[in-house]
KEKE-3310 file (N, C-alpha, C; in steps of 0.2 Angstrom, whole numbers, plus 5000, padded with zeros to 4 digits):
npx = (4910:4920:4931:4926:4925:4936:4928:4925:4933:4940:4943:4951:4948:4948:4957:4966:4977:4989:5002:5003:5000:4998:4990:4980:4971:4960:4959:4956:4968:4969:4965:4976:4986:4995:5005:4993:4982:4972:4978:4970:4964:4974:4973:4960:4959:4968:4961:4950:4958:4961:4950:4939:4924:4916:4917:4921:4922:4928:4924:4926:4924:4925:4928:4921:4925:4930:4919:4913:4922:4921:4909:4896:4899:4889:4889:4902:4904:4894:4899:4911:4906:4899:4909:4916:4926:4930:4939:4943:4930:4928:4937:4933:4921:4925:4930:4919:4912:4919:4917:4907:4903:4902:4899:4904:4903:4916:4915:4924:4941:4948:4958:4965:4959:4946:4941:4940:4930:4919:4915:4908:4894:4892:4901:4898:4896:4909:4925:4937:4946:4958:4964:4976:4977:4987:4999:5006:5008:5018:5018:5020:5011:4997:4997:4987:4981:4990:4990:4976:4977:4984:4977:4967:4971:4976:4965:4964:4968:4978:4993:5001:5019:5035:5053:5060:5073:5083:5079:5068:5058:5050:5040:5029:5018:5023:5029:5031:5037:5036:5044:5035:5036:5032:5032:5042:5040:5029:5024:5020:5011:5017:5017:5012:5016:5012:5020:5034:5048:5064:5073:5065:5057:5050:5055:5061:5051:5039:5022:5013:5002:4991:4979:4971:4957:4948:4931:4930:4937:4929:4922:4932:4939:4929:4930:4943:4954:4958:4973:4989:4992:4979:4970:4960:4969:4972:4982:4982:4970:4972:4982:4974:4966:4974:4973:4963:4963:4974:4986:4993:5009:5014:5027:5026:5028:5036:5036:5035:5027:5027:5015:5010:5019:5028:5041:5041:5031:5035:5045:5038:5031:5040:5045:5033:5030:5040:5038:5028:5022:5018:5024:5036:5048:5051:5052:5062:5073:5073:5075:5089:5095:5096:5106:5113)
npy = (5045:5035:5024:5027:5027:5034:5042:5053:5066:5081:5094:5108:5120:5133:5143:5156:5153:5160:5158:5152:5160:5166:5156:5152:5162:5159:5144:5133:5130:5118:5110:5109:5099:5085:5076:5067:5070:5079:5089:5087:5076:5066:5067:5064:5050:5045:5048:5039:5026:5026:5023:5033:5038:5048:5064:5081:5095:5111:5125:5140:5156:5154:5141:5131:5123:5112:5105:5101:5093:5081:5077:5069:5069:5071:5074:5072:5059:5053:5055:5048:5035:5033:5034:5022:5023:5014:5013:5026:5030:5023:5027:5041:5039:5033:5043:5051:5041:5038:5042:5048:5066:5080:5099:5114:5131:5144:5159:5169:5170:5166:5159:5142:5136:5142:5137:5124:5125:5129:5117:5111:5107:5097:5087:5084:5075:5067:5060:5066:5068:5080:5085:5093:5098:5103:5097:5083:5066:5053:5037:5020:5014:5023:5040:5045:5033:5027:5036:5034:5021:5023:5032:5023:5016:5026:5035:5049:5066:5069:5074:5075:5075:5083:5083:5099:5109:5123:5140:5139:5133:5144:5144:5136:5128:5123:5110:5105:5091:5075:5060:5044:5030:5018:5019:5025:5034:5042:5055:5064:5079:5095:5108:5121:5131:5144:5147:5151:5163:5157:5156:5155:5144:5130:5117:5106:5100:5101:5105:5095:5094:5085:5079:5071:5075:5076:5079:5090:5100:5109:5117:5123:5130:5140:5148:5153:5166:5177:5174:5173:5184:5189:5179:5164:5152:5135:5129:5136:5133:5119:5120:5125:5115:5106:5109:5101:5089:5075:5077:5070:5070:5064:5056:5053:5039:5040:5051:5068:5080:5097:5103:5114:5124:5130:5124:5113:5107:5104:5095:5084:5081:5075:5065:5057:5054:5046:5035:5028:5015:5017:5029:5030:5023:5029:5043:5043:5040:5051:5061:5058:5060:5074:5088:5094)
npz = (5148:5147:5140:5127:5110:5097:5085:5076:5066:5065:5052:5051:5039:5034:5032:5023:5015:5012:5009:4997:4987:4970:4967:4977:4977:4970:4972:4985:4998:5002:4992:4984:4973:4978:4970:4962:4970:4981:4995:5006:5005:5009:5022:5025:5021:5031:5042:5040:5040:5054:5060:5060:5055:5053:5047:5049:5042:5043:5036:5025:5017:4999:4999:4993:4983:4991:4996:4983:4978:4986:4984:4973:4956:4944:4930:4926:4929:4921:4908:4908:4909:4898:4889:4892:4901:4913:4924:4927:4930:4942:4950:4952:4958:4970:4978:4981:4988:4999:5013:5027:5027:5035:5036:5043:5045:5047:5050:5052:5052:5066:5072:5076:5088:5088:5076:5079:5090:5083:5078:5088:5090:5081:5085:5098:5114:5115:5113:5099:5085:5078:5063:5054:5038:5031:5036:5030:5033:5031:5035:5039:5048:5049:5056:5064:5067:5075:5086:5090:5095:5106:5113:5116:5127:5137:5138:5137:5132:5117:5110:5095:5091:5087:5086:5084:5078:5082:5077:5070:5079:5084:5076:5080:5091:5107:5118:5135:5145:5155:5152:5149:5158:5152:5139:5127:5117:5122:5133:5148:5147:5154:5151:5139:5125:5114:5099:5104:5107:5102:5113:5123:5123:5129:5127:5114:5108:5097:5092:5081:5067:5072:5083:5097:5106:5122:5125:5134:5131:5124:5133:5139:5129:5127:5138:5137:5134:5119:5111:5105:5090:5091:5091:5094:5102:5100:5107:5119:5124:5127:5136:5146:5149:5154:5169:5174:5168:5162:5149:5135:5126:5110:5101:5086:5074:5058:5043:5042:5031:5027:5019:5018:5015:5002:4998:5007:5000:4988:4991:4997:4986:4977:4985:4987:4974:4970:4977:4970:4960:4947:4943:4950:4945:4932:4935:4944:4935:4927:4937:4939:4927:4927:4926:4940)
capx = (4915:4925:4931:4923:4930:4936:4924:4924:4938:4938:4948:4950:4950:4945:4962:4967:4982:4993:5009:5002:4997:4992:4986:4975:4966:4954:4959:4958:4975:4968:4964:4982:4987:5001:5005:4987:4977:4972:4981:4965:4962:4978:4971:4954:4961:4972:4956:4947:4962:4961:4943:4935:4920:4913:4923:4919:4927:4927:4926:4925:4922:4929:4930:4916:4929:4931:4913:4912:4926:4919:4902:4895:4900:4885:4891:4909:4902:4890:4903:4916:4902:4898:4916:4918:4932:4928:4944:4942:4924:4929:4942:4929:4915:4928:4931:4913:4908:4923:4916:4902:4906:4898:4903:4902:4906:4919:4914:4929:4947:4950:4962:4963:4954:4940:4939:4938:4925:4914:4912:4905:4887:4893:4905:4895:4900:4914:4932:4937:4952:4959:4969:4978:4978:4994:5003:5004:5012:5019:5020:5018:5005:4995:5000:4982:4980:4995:4988:4970:4979:4987:4971:4962:4975:4976:4959:4966:4970:4985:4996:5007:5024:5041:5058:5061:5079:5084:5075:5060:5054:5045:5034:5026:5016:5029:5026:5036:5033:5040:5043:5031:5040:5031:5032:5048:5037:5024:5026:5015:5013:5016:5016:5012:5018:5011:5025:5038:5054:5068:5077:5060:5054:5051:5058:5062:5045:5034:5016:5012:4994:4986:4977:4965:4955:4942:4925:4930:4941:4925:4920:4939:4940:4925:4933:4950:4955:4962:4981:4994:4988:4973:4966:4959:4973:4971:4987:4980:4964:4974:4985:4969:4963:4979:4970:4958:4964:4980:4987:5000:5012:5016:5032:5024:5033:5033:5039:5030:5029:5023:5013:5008:5024:5030:5048:5039:5026:5039:5049:5033:5028:5045:5045:5027:5030:5046:5036:5023:5024:5017:5028:5043:5054:5052:5053:5069:5077:5073:5080:5096:5097:5096:5113:5111)
capy = (5045:5030:5019:5030:5026:5040:5041:5059:5070:5089:5097:5115:5122:5140:5148:5159:5149:5165:5156:5149:5165:5168:5150:5151:5167:5155:5137:5131:5127:5111:5107:5109:5092:5082:5072:5068:5070:5085:5087:5086:5069:5061:5067:5060:5043:5043:5047:5033:5021:5026:5022:5039:5036:5054:5070:5087:5100:5118:5129:5147:5159:5152:5134:5127:5117:5106:5101:5099:5087:5076:5076:5065:5073:5067:5075:5069:5051:5050:5055:5042:5029:5033:5032:5016:5023:5012:5014:5033:5031:5020:5033:5047:5037:5031:5049:5053:5036:5036:5044:5054:5071:5087:5105:5120:5138:5148:5165:5174:5167:5168:5154:5136:5135:5145:5132:5117:5127:5129:5110:5107:5104:5091:5082:5081:5073:5062:5062:5068:5070:5085:5084:5099:5096:5105:5092:5076:5062:5047:5032:5013:5014:5030:5043:5045:5026:5026:5040:5031:5015:5026:5034:5018:5014:5031:5038:5056:5070:5066:5079:5073:5080:5080:5088:5104:5112:5130:5146:5137:5131:5149:5144:5131:5126:5119:5108:5101:5086:5070:5053:5039:5024:5012:5020:5030:5039:5046:5058:5068:5086:5099:5115:5122:5139:5145:5151:5155:5165:5151:5156:5154:5138:5125:5111:5106:5096:5106:5101:5094:5094:5079:5080:5068:5078:5075:5085:5094:5105:5114:5122:5127:5135:5145:5152:5155:5173:5177:5174:5176:5186:5190:5173:5158:5147:5128:5127:5140:5129:5113:5122:5127:5108:5103:5110:5096:5082:5073:5078:5067:5071:5058:5057:5048:5036:5043:5057:5074:5085:5103:5105:5122:5127:5129:5120:5107:5104:5101:5089:5080:5079:5072:5059:5053:5051:5041:5028:5026:5010:5019:5035:5030:5021:5034:5049:5042:5040:5059:5065:5055:5064:5081:5091:5098)
capz = (5142:5148:5134:5121:5104:5093:5078:5072:5065:5063:5048:5050:5032:5033:5031:5017:5011:5009:5007:4991:4982:4968:4966:4982:4976:4968:4974:4992:4998:5004:4986:4979:4973:4979:4964:4960:4975:4985:5001:5011:5004:5012:5029:5026:5021:5037:5047:5040:5043:5061:5063:5061:5050:5053:5045:5050:5039:5045:5029:5026:5010:4994:5000:4990:4980:4995:4995:4976:4977:4989:4982:4967:4950:4939:4923:4925:4930:4915:4903:4909:4908:4891:4885:4894:4905:4920:4929:4930:4934:4949:4954:4954:4964:4977:4981:4984:4992:5004:5020:5028:5028:5037:5035:5047:5042:5051:5047:5053:5054:5072:5075:5076:5094:5086:5071:5083:5094:5078:5076:5094:5090:5076:5088:5104:5120:5114:5110:5093:5082:5073:5058:5050:5031:5028:5038:5027:5037:5028:5039:5039:5052:5049:5062:5068:5070:5081:5092:5093:5099:5113:5117:5119:5133:5142:5139:5139:5126:5115:5104:5090:5092:5084:5088:5079:5080:5080:5077:5067:5084:5085:5072:5082:5098:5110:5125:5140:5149:5158:5149:5152:5159:5149:5132:5126:5113:5126:5138:5150:5146:5160:5149:5132:5124:5107:5095:5109:5105:5103:5119:5129:5122:5135:5125:5106:5106:5093:5091:5074:5066:5074:5090:5100:5112:5125:5124:5139:5128:5121:5138:5141:5124:5127:5143:5135:5131:5113:5112:5100:5085:5092:5089:5099:5100:5103:5112:5125:5126:5129:5142:5151:5150:5160:5176:5176:5165:5159:5142:5133:5119:5107:5096:5081:5069:5051:5041:5042:5026:5028:5012:5018:5014:4995:4998:5009:4996:4982:4993:4997:4979:4974:4989:4986:4967:4969:4980:4966:4955:4940:4942:4953:4940:4926:4938:4947:4929:4925:4942:4939:4921:4927:4928:4946)
cpx = (4920:4924:4928:4928:4930:4933:4924:4932:4937:4945:4947:4953:4948:4951:4963:4973:4987:5000:5009:4999:5001:4988:4980:4970:4959:4954:4960:4965:4975:4966:4970:4984:4995:5002:4998:4981:4977:4975:4976:4963:4967:4975:4965:4955:4964:4966:4952:4951:4962:4954:4938:4930:4916:4918:4919:4924:4924:4929:4925:4923:4927:4931:4925:4919:4929:4925:4911:4916:4924:4912:4902:4895:4895:4887:4897:4907:4899:4894:4908:4912:4901:4903:4919:4925:4931:4932:4944:4935:4924:4932:4937:4923:4919:4929:4925:4910:4913:4922:4910:4905:4901:4902:4900:4906:4910:4920:4920:4935:4950:4954:4960:4958:4947:4937:4936:4931:4919:4911:4909:4899:4888:4897:4901:4899:4904:4921:4932:4945:4953:4965:4970:4980:4985:5000:5002:5010:5012:5022:5017:5011:5003:4995:4993:4980:4985:4992:4981:4972:4981:4981:4967:4965:4974:4970:4959:4968:4977:4987:5002:5012:5031:5046:5060:5068:5080:5079:5068:5056:5048:5040:5028:5023:5022:5027:5032:5032:5039:5039:5039:5036:5039:5031:5037:5045:5032:5026:5020:5016:5012:5015:5016:5013:5017:5017:5030:5045:5059:5071:5072:5056:5055:5054:5059:5056:5040:5027:5015:5004:4991:4986:4971:4963:4948:4937:4925:4934:4936:4923:4927:4940:4935:4927:4940:4950:4959:4969:4985:4991:4982:4968:4966:4964:4972:4975:4985:4975:4967:4978:4979:4966:4968:4977:4966:4959:4971:4980:4993:5002:5014:5021:5031:5030:5030:5037:5034:5032:5025:5021:5009:5013:5027:5036:5045:5034:5030:5043:5044:5031:5034:5045:5039:5028:5035:5043:5030:5025:5023:5021:5035:5049:5056:5055:5060:5074:5077:5077:5087:5099:5098:5104:5112:5119)
cpy = (5039:5025:5020:5030:5033:5039:5047:5063:5077:5090:5104:5117:5129:5145:5151:5156:5155:5163:5153:5154:5166:5162:5150:5157:5163:5147:5137:5128:5120:5107:5107:5101:5090:5076:5072:5068:5076:5084:5085:5079:5064:5062:5064:5052:5041:5043:5040:5027:5021:5024:5027:5039:5043:5060:5075:5092:5107:5122:5136:5150:5156:5145:5129:5121:5111:5101:5098:5093:5081:5073:5072:5070:5069:5068:5071:5061:5049:5051:5049:5036:5028:5032:5026:5017:5021:5013:5021:5034:5029:5025:5038:5044:5035:5037:5051:5048:5035:5037:5048:5060:5077:5093:5110:5126:5141:5155:5170:5169:5169:5163:5147:5134:5137:5140:5126:5119:5127:5123:5107:5104:5098:5086:5079:5080:5067:5065:5062:5069:5076:5084:5091:5097:5097:5100:5085:5072:5055:5042:5025:5012:5021:5033:5044:5038:5024:5030:5037:5024:5018:5028:5029:5015:5020:5035:5046:5059:5068:5071:5075:5078:5078:5086:5092:5107:5119:5134:5144:5134:5137:5149:5139:5132:5122:5117:5105:5096:5081:5064:5049:5033:5018:5013:5026:5036:5043:5050:5062:5075:5090:5106:5115:5129:5139:5150:5155:5158:5158:5151:5155:5148:5133:5118:5111:5103:5100:5101:5101:5093:5088:5079:5074:5072:5076:5081:5091:5101:5111:5119:5126:5132:5141:5151:5155:5161:5172:5178:5177:5178:5188:5185:5168:5153:5140:5127:5130:5136:5123:5114:5122:5119:5104:5104:5105:5089:5081:5075:5075:5070:5065:5058:5051:5045:5037:5049:5062:5078:5091:5105:5111:5126:5125:5124:5113:5103:5101:5095:5084:5076:5074:5065:5054:5050:5046:5034:5025:5021:5013:5025:5034:5029:5027:5040:5049:5043:5048:5062:5064:5059:5071:5083:5096:5100)
cpz = (5142:5142:5128:5115:5100:5086:5074:5072:5062:5058:5047:5042:5030:5031:5024:5012:5008:5006:5000:4986:4976:4968:4970:4982:4974:4970:4980:4993:5000:4998:4982:4979:4975:4975:4961:4964:4979:4992:5007:5011:5008:5020:5030:5026:5027:5042:5047:5042:5050:5064:5063:5054:5049:5052:5046:5047:5040:5039:5031:5019:5005:4995:4997:4986:4983:4994:4989:4975:4980:4988:4976:4961:4944:4932:4921:4924:4923:4908:4903:4908:4901:4886:4887:4898:4913:4925:4932:4933:4942:4953:4957:4959:4970:4980:4985:4989:4999:5011:5021:5030:5031:5036:5040:5045:5048:5048:5047:5055:5060:5076:5075:5082:5092:5081:5075:5087:5089:5077:5082:5093:5086:5080:5094:5110:5120:5112:5103:5091:5078:5069:5054:5043:5029:5031:5036:5030:5033:5033:5038:5042:5052:5056:5067:5071:5076:5087:5094:5097:5106:5117:5120:5126:5139:5143:5140:5132:5124:5110:5101:5091:5088:5086:5083:5082:5078:5080:5074:5073:5086:5081:5074:5090:5101:5117:5128:5144:5151:5154:5152:5152:5155:5141:5131:5121:5116:5132:5141:5150:5153:5157:5141:5130:5116:5104:5100:5104:5106:5110:5126:5127:5127:5133:5117:5103:5103:5092:5083:5073:5067:5081:5091:5106:5115:5124:5129:5136:5126:5127:5140:5135:5125:5133:5141:5131:5124:5115:5107:5093:5085:5091:5095:5098:5104:5108:5118:5128:5130:5136:5148:5153:5155:5168:5178:5173:5163:5152:5140:5126:5116:5101:5091:5077:5062:5049:5039:5036:5027:5021:5012:5016:5006:4995:5001:5004:4990:4985:4994:4991:4976:4978:4987:4979:4966:4972:4975:4962:4949:4939:4944:4948:4935:4929:4941:4941:4927:4930:4940:4932:4921:4930:4934:4948)
residu = (MET:SER:ASN:THR:LYS:VAL:ARG:LYS:ALA:ILE:PHE:PRO:ALA:ALA:GLY:PHE:GLY:THR:ARG:PHE:LEU:PRO:ALA:THR:LYS:SER:ILE:PRO:LYS:GLU:MET:LEU:ALA:LEU:VAL:ASP:LYS:PRO:ILE:ILE:GLN:TYR:GLY:VAL:GLU:GLU:ALA:LEU:ALA:ALA:GLY:CYS:ASP:GLN:ILE:VAL:ILE:VAL:THR:GLY:ARG:GLY:LYS:SER:ALA:ILE:GLU:ASP:TYR:PHE:ASP:ILE:SER:TYR:GLU:LEU:GLU:CYS:THR:LEU:GLU:LYS:ARG:GLY:LYS:THR:ASP:LEU:LEU:ALA:LEU:SER:ARG:ASN:VAL:SER:ASN:MET:VAL:HIS:LEU:SER:TYR:VAL:ARG:GLN:LYS:GLU:ALA:MET:GLY:LEU:GLY:HIS:ALA:VAL:LEU:MET:ALA:ARG:ASP:LEU:VAL:GLY:ASP:GLU:PRO:PHE:ALA:VAL:ILE:LEU:PRO:ASP:ASP:VAL:ILE:ASP:ALA:ARG:VAL:PRO:CYS:LEU:LYS:GLN:MET:VAL:ASP:ILE:TYR:ASN:ASP:VAL:GLN:SER:SER:ILE:ILE:ALA:THR:GLN:VAL:ILE:GLU:GLY:PRO:ALA:ILE:SER:ALA:TYR:GLY:VAL:LEU:ALA:GLY:SER:PRO:ASP:PRO:GLY:ASN:PRO:ARG:LEU:PHE:ALA:VAL:SER:ASP:LEU:VAL:GLU:LYS:PRO:LYS:PRO:ALA:GLU:ALA:PRO:SER:LYS:ASN:ALA:ILE:ILE:GLY:ARG:TYR:ILE:LEU:THR:PRO:ALA:ILE:PHE:ASP:VAL:LEU:GLU:ARG:THR:PRO:LEU:GLY:THR:GLY:GLY:GLU:LEU:GLN:LEU:THR:ASP:GLY:ILE:LYS:GLY:LEU:LEU:ALA:THR:GLU:LYS:VAL:TYR:GLY:TYR:SER:PHE:GLU:GLY:VAL:ARG:HIS:ASP:ALA:GLY:ASP:LYS:PHE:GLY:MET:LEU:LYS:ALA:THR:VAL:GLU:PHE:ALA:LEU:LYS:ARG:ASP:ASP:LEU:GLY:PRO:GLN:PHE:ARG:ASP:TYR:LEU:LYS:SER:LEU:LYS:LEU)
# end
């Protein structure tokens, strides 16, 4: 496994998306639009920018819209071509041509660790990334690209992290560790706790939805008992991995938006729209006109 490149990225996408009901009764939460792209596309584009050319999406019941979105839409493309709408035709084809996608079904929602384990046969014996589509990260250098660059140096599992203040820490996996003397954003992980009570959190360093993991995690996950919520937690699996391998936390550069939360999605929509050349000026003027 020495000096093996990170080529594959797993996207767990089998959850119910209950925080966005009733919309997610029929639309996968990963397909909810942030401005004009579904949130999962932001993650796929990030993976591609990091050098991952093979994407594995872990789906479940009611998620066929994800597969349809990244597939060729013959009827739409024929219509656009006949009408001479070449710009929209190119936009549609760019989506279906952007990446090689594979799908695996998670029959029961048994946790993030279980979702990752479902992709084992498609990943094989090589390091891989995990991207949670809910976490949309706006960064000059894509977050996963930052992590791949670190991985190429340390050749060990890496977890993205950011500081979370107050009671909100109990909604996250939390890690503790010691800073790396050569990189202030990197630290060696010594412990991980899934969704601790605020008083029991080992630090303020919350795990964010980006991981690079070595293939050893699969054997560890198979041995890991069910944890919080009766689910197989990826955090527990990574904690088990610490017994035999180094694991690093990485405080990424960029702004993370929780697009799995209604308020987080609204904030992301505003900020992404304001950055658009075609929408930003007009949208900014509109916001200024509001009597708030």
